[in-house]
N, C-alpha and C positions, 0 to 999 in steps of 0.2 A: 138495601138495595143487594142483589146477585151477584153472583161471584165474581163473573165476566166483564159486571159494570166494574168491580173494585179494583181489577186487571185493568180495566182499560184506564181509571184515573191517575193507577199508579205507573202506566207504561207511558203517558204522557205528562207525568209531574216530573222536571228536570229534576228535581232536588230526594223523588224518592230513589231511598235503596234496591237499584236491581236485583242483589242479592234477595232482599223481600221477596218482590216482582217474584224471581225466578221459585222461589216457595210458594206463593202463592199460584203459580202457575204449575207445581208438581200435583199440588191440591184439584187443579183441573182436571190434567189428567188422570187421575186414580177417579174421580167421579165422572171422566167422561171410558174410561177403560181404552185411554188410549196409548198402547205401549212407546209409537213413535216418540210421540207429545214426554213422556215420563222419560225412557233416553235421555234424547236430547237436554231435557231440562236437568238433568240427573249429570252429566258430562260438563254444562256448563257450568253451575253450582260446584262441583267436587272438581272438577277438570277434566281434561282427554288421557284416559291410561293410553302408554306404547301399544296396544294391542288397538288400537280404534283409528277408525278413519277423521281426520280433522275437517269440518269442514271449509269450502275455499275464502272465508272471507277474513280465518285465524292463518291464512298463508300468505307471506310474502317474503321480498329476499332482503338479507339482511347484508349489509357490506361489512368487509374483515377488513382489519389494523391491525399493526402491529408496533415492538417498539425494538429496536435494531443498535444490538452494542458494535463499535470498529475499532480500528486502528486509536492508541494515545489517549484512550475513551472514548472517543466523539461517539456520539450515539444520534439517531435519526428516529425522533419518539412520534408516537399517532401518525406513523406511515399507512398509508392505503395499499393495498396488498390488492390488484388483481385477480379478481376469479380465475382468468388463466393460468395460474402457479399455483393454487389449489392442488392438491392428489384428485386425479378425477373419481376414487372413489368417494370421498365426502364434496366434492364440488355442488351435486343438486344439493344436498343436504343446505347447502349456505343460499344456493340458486332459490331455492322453494322453503322455506325454514316454517318451522310448524310451530303456534300459538299454545301451546297446551295448558296454560294455568287456566285458577279457575278464575271463575269471574268475580270474586269478593279481591282471590290475590292480582289479579287487574285491575279492582280498586285502591288498594293498598298503594303498590306501584306508582299509580301515577298521581297519589297525595304526595310521596316523596319525590318522586323526579319528573322535573317536565322538560328536561332537554333529549338527548340520547341516551338510548338504553340499551347497558353491553351484556349481553351473549356469551358464556364461555363455551369454550373451542378445547376443552381438553388439553393434549399433545401438542397440537398441532403447530406450536413453537419449534418444537421435535424434528417437527418433520419438516416445516422447510427450512430452517439451519441458515444456510448463506446461498440458497436458492433464487431470493428475493432481490437482495440487493448487493452487488459484488464487494468486495470486503465486509460487509457487516454479516453478522450474524443474527438473527430472530432468539432475543432474550423471554418476549410477550408477544402472542396475540390475540387475540377475542373480535368477537361482531357487535355490531352496532347499528340501530333501528331508531327511528325520530318513535317518542313517546306520544305522538299522531297516529301509529300505527295502533297504539291500544284505543286510542280513542274513539276510532272507528269502529274498532270490536264490540266494545259494550256499547255504540248508537245502533249498531247494524241485530246484536241481541234486541237490544230494545224496540227496536221498529218493527223485529222479525216477530217478535211474542204481541205486540200492539196490532199488523196483521194477521194474525193467523187468531187471536182473540174478539174480531172485529166481523170477519170472514163465519166463525162460526154464529156468532151472535146476530148477523143479521140473517140467518136460516132457525135459528133456535134462539131464540131469546134469555131461556126458563133449562139452558144449557147446564149442567151441572148442579141444579139445585137438588140437595137431598130430597128434600119436601115434595120435589114432583121429578119421582124417578123414571120419566116415561116420557117427559118436556122434552126431552134431546130432539125427538125426530131424526136423527144423524146415526146411520148407520156407521159401522167398523171403516168397511170400504172409505165412503165420502169423509168422515173424520182423517182419514191417512192421506185422502188427496188433500184434503183443504191443509194441514202439517207439508207434504210436500210442495203445492205451489206458496204458502208464506214461507217458511223457515228454510227448504233447502231451494227455491224459483223454481218448482220444475223438475230437481231431478232427487232421485229416492238413496240419497246418501242412506245408509243402515248402520246406526250408532250402536254401538255396543256391538258390532257380529263381521269386525272384520276377517280377515281368510283365515290370522293365526290367532284369533279370540275362541272361547268355549264359549258357544248360545248359553244363558241362564235363563230365559223364559221360563214360566209356568205351566209346562207339559206336562200334564197327568197319564202315565203311559195308561193305552187302549181308549183314550178319553179323544173322541173326534173333535168333538166342542173347541180343547180347549187347544190344539193344531191347527182348525183351521181359522180361529181369531189370531194367533200367531202371524201366520203366514198372510194373513187379509192387512195383518198390521203391517206388514212389510210388503205390500203392492200387488200380490197375486189377486186375478181376477173372478167371478165365481166358473169363469170357466174352468183354469185351473186347475181349481179347487174340487172342485165335481169329480174331472180328471184325476186326482190325486186320490179322491176317495175311493173312484172305481177299480183302481191297481193297488190301493190296499185290500181291498175289498177279495183280488183274484189271485191276489198272495200270499202263500201262506207263511207264517211270523218266523223272520231268520233267525239264528245264533248268535249273530253279530252284527254288527254293522258295516263289515268288508264285505259279505256278502245277502246284498238285499235284494227281493226277488225280483223274477225280469218285467214286470209290470211299474213295478215303483222306480226299474235301474234303469228303464227305457222313458221314465214321466222325468226325472230328475234331470236325465239327459236333452231331453226338449224343451227343458226349462233352461236348463244351461247354457243353448243355442238363443234361447232369444235374450238372455241378458248379454249373450257374445254380439247378439246382434244391434242391440239397443233397444227393442222390442219393449222388455221389460227394464226399466233403466235404474241400472243399479248395477253395480259392479261385481264383474264377472267371478275376482275371488272371492268377494262377499255373497254372492247367487252358491255357488259351489258349497260354503261353511254351512250357509242359513237354513237351506234343504236336507241337507247331510246332518246336520246336529239335529233338526229340530225331530223328523223321523225318526229319528236313533232312540231319541226321549219318548215320544210315543209309541215304540216297542218296546220301550224300556230296557232300552243298552244302555 
């Protein structure tokens, strides 16, 4: 049985451990040399670090509740706290809470909890103080959401794995087989298109390349093919890459990453405009970091 068929069967089996399915997908990503798939699988398997953008299916609002103490030992327990009363600088974090736990952690949490799941809120109780209920002081505050949210995350990951491998299988049934190295018939750009369509539903979220993170892709200094592969994996077209190569050949090598040549700088500016206008479906902050850091690695900076 091929690796694609193995993953298909595991994805449709409700009893199959999703963490195992993801490990199979990581093997597939390595064999297909698909950087976007590998990055997504790693984040789903290990959890999303703070520097990485979280997919939309992992974002939802959470309800904030608290316990309050009043005069003569009176108490108000599990009291819902309206979002309008939350400090402005943290309000959005609760309205759009980001679930960064690994799939294994999600599965373990669901095995232990079937009702509401609590989320710590640091020192929010101290900030709220007596600003919620008259004559009552907040002594504890927390966020909570239904365990069904985690069920939906796991369901979404499983479905998108299945959609991806089915789409690849339809075009190249032997893709990912070690004994048929050229059987995939799928170029890097086509694999990235399939990934973006099936996993991110048309949006090119760049896992592992948020604006404040460091690009860790394998780019060998002076090796155009390694730079081309990384950028193609993130949605750049053949024309974009051809223009970059021409710019790199026209400019002299810079002394540092802050003094790129004029042709390369103009190309980065043009690509940033594409990101800002939505032509290149990638976040503006992500685009700038991806291009600058990748080109710097190509220059050996």
